[in-house]
Each structure stands twice: as C-alpha cells, then as structure tokens.
C-alpha positions in Angstrom: 92.3 51.3 -16.2 90.8 53.1 -13.3 90.0 49.7 -11.9 93.7 48.8 -12.0 94.7 51.9 -10.1 91.7 51.9 -7.8 92.0 48.3 -6.8 95.6 48.4 -5.6 94.9 51.6 -3.7 91.9 50.1 -2.0 93.9 47.0 -1.0 96.7 49.2 0.4 94.2 51.1 2.4 92.6 48.0 3.8 96.0 46.5 4.8 96.8 49.8 6.6 93.4 49.7 8.4 94.0 46.2 9.6 97.4 47.0 11.1 97.4 47.7 14.9 97.4 51.5 15.1 97.4 51.7 18.9 99.9 49.0 19.6 102.1 51.3 21.8 99.1 52.2 23.9 98.2 48.6 24.5 101.8 47.8 25.4 101.9 50.7 28.0 98.6 49.5 29.5 99.8 45.9 29.9 103.1 47.1 31.4 101.3 49.4 33.9 99.0 46.5 34.9 102.0 44.3 35.6 103.8 47.0 37.5 100.7 47.7 39.6 100.3 44.1 40.6 103.9 44.0 41.7 103.5 46.9 44.1 100.4 45.7 46.0 101.2 45.5 49.7 100.1 42.3 51.4 97.2 42.4 53.8 98.1 42.6 57.4 95.9 41.1 60.0 94.8 43.8 62.5 95.8 43.4 66.1 92.9 43.1 68.4 93.4 44.1 72.0 91.5 42.1 74.6 88.6 43.9 76.1 89.0 45.0 79.7 86.1 44.7 82.1 85.1 47.9 83.8 84.9 47.6 87.6 83.4 50.7 89.1 85.0 52.1 92.3 83.3 51.3 95.6 80.7 53.9 96.4 81.2 56.1 99.4 77.5 56.7 99.9 77.6 60.2 98.2 75.6 60.6 95.0 76.7 63.5 92.9 73.2 63.8 91.5 71.2 63.5 94.7 68.6 66.2 95.0 69.2 66.5 98.8 72.9 67.1 98.2 72.2 69.6 95.5 69.9 71.6 97.7 72.4 71.5 100.5 75.0 72.9 98.1 72.7 75.7 97.1 71.9 76.7 100.7 75.6 76.1 101.7 77.5 77.6 104.5 77.5 81.4 104.6 74.9 81.5 101.8 72.9 84.7 101.6 69.1 84.7 102.2 67.7 84.7 98.7 64.1 84.7 99.9 64.3 88.1 101.8 62.9 91.2 100.0 65.5 93.1 98.1 66.3 96.7 99.1 66.4 99.5 96.6 70.2 100.0 96.6 70.8 96.3 95.8 69.9 97.1 92.2 73.1 99.2 91.8 76.7 98.1 91.8 79.2 99.6 94.3 81.0 101.2 91.4 78.0 103.5 90.7 77.7 104.6 94.4 79.3 107.6 96.0 79.5 108.0 99.8 78.8 111.7 100.2 78.4 112.2 103.9 77.1 111.0 107.3 75.0 112.3 110.2 75.3 111.3 113.8 72.4 111.9 116.2 73.0 110.4 119.6 73.8 106.7 119.0 72.1 106.7 115.6 74.5 106.9 112.6 73.1 107.7 109.1 75.0 107.6 105.9 74.2 109.2 102.5 74.9 107.5 99.2 74.5 109.3 95.8 73.5 107.3 92.7 72.7 108.9 89.4 72.0 112.3 91.0 69.7 110.9 93.8 70.8 110.7 97.4 69.8 107.7 99.5 69.8 107.4 103.3 71.4 104.3 104.7 71.9 102.8 108.2 74.0 100.0 109.5 72.4 96.7 108.4 71.1 98.0 105.1 71.9 95.9 102.0 73.7 97.6 99.1 75.3 96.4 95.9 74.7 93.4 93.7 76.8 91.0 95.7 74.5 90.7 98.8 76.5 93.5 100.5 75.5 94.6 104.0 76.6 97.8 105.6 78.6 96.9 108.7 79.8 100.3 109.9 79.3 104.0 109.1 82.2 106.3 109.8 82.6 110.0 108.8 85.2 109.1 106.2 83.9 105.7 104.9 81.2 103.1 104.7 82.3 99.5 105.4 80.4 96.8 103.6 80.6 93.0 103.8 79.7 91.3 100.6 78.9 87.6 100.2 80.5 86.2 97.0 80.2 82.7 95.5 83.6 81.3 94.6 84.5 78.8 91.8 83.8 75.8 94.1 80.3 77.0 94.8 81.1 78.0 98.4 80.0 81.4 99.7 82.8 83.6 101.1 82.8 87.1 102.7 84.6 90.0 101.1 85.0 93.5 102.7 84.5 96.6 100.7 84.6 100.3 101.6 83.0 103.3 100.1 85.3 106.2 100.8 83.9 109.7 101.4 83.7 111.5 98.0 84.6 115.2 98.5 84.6 116.0 94.8 82.1 115.4 92.0 84.6 113.5 89.8 86.3 111.3 92.5 85.0 107.7 92.7 86.5 105.8 95.7 85.9 102.1 96.3 88.2 99.9 98.1 87.8 96.1 98.3 89.7 93.5 100.3 89.9 90.0 98.9 
C-alpha cells in the first residue's frame, strides 16, 4: 500500500518539476530584447571637413628667437649698466631709507641716509635702492632719485622718486612719480 501512495505522489512531483517554473522571467527577457532592438538608433556617417593647407605668412626678416635680437632686447634703450660694481645702498629698498639731513661745503653737497640705525653719506651720482636708482640732486628738504624700471614690454623707463627730510623718528617719507 505504501507503493500505491508513494507512486502517485512521486509522479505528481515529477510532473511539477517538469513544468516551466520561470516562464514569466523568460517572457520578460524576450520582451526586453525585442524592445531593445526597436530602440537602436541608426548609425550616422560622420562628416569629415576637408583639410586646409597651412600657408605661413611672409617673413619680415625678424626672427623672434634670434640670439642677436634677444641680446639687443636685454641691452635695450635706457637699460642700466648691469656690469658695474654695486654700491652698498643698492641692497636696500627706498622704503627702508630715511633722509635725515644734508651738509653743504662750498659747491659740494652731501646727504645723510639712515638705514637700520646706521647713517650713510651720499653724494649726487651715488646709486641707491633696488631699482638702479641714482641720486640726481640733494636739497636741504629732499633727495631726488631717478630709478630705471623695466616695464611689461621689456623696455626700460625712468621714474623719479624723492626721499623727503625725516624730522621725526617715526615718519617715513617717500614720494614717487610714475
């Protein structure tokens, strides 16, 4: 009798195992594949622009990389003499200098500049400051200095600066003309 019960149960189980248990998944995958094929965009041929032949401009005889031209640009008009020996006061900026007085003996004018507690004696023609400044005049109330500055184009230009007489310890007076 156990065979009679066991045999139909086993057959029912086998029939259930043979039935498609993932039929809905297979249908979804087939439908998705069909939909994906419908939405593929057709291939478009790329447009190719015709190549243009480069024709360089006619040369004017100037070569931007010529060593001769580069050296002329360095020397330039109004360029300072870089080969001359530097003077002591060229190591300091004008902002750190104080004009504290002058002395006139006959035709000889002497000025006195204080930097970091030290007083230096200067005459007309001495170089001061970090911009190739040269003392052009000494007056009782100010020193006039002409600096040589390189502009953005690489040209050297002159700029006037003045150190005004400093009567107090805290007053710093520099005037520049551009």
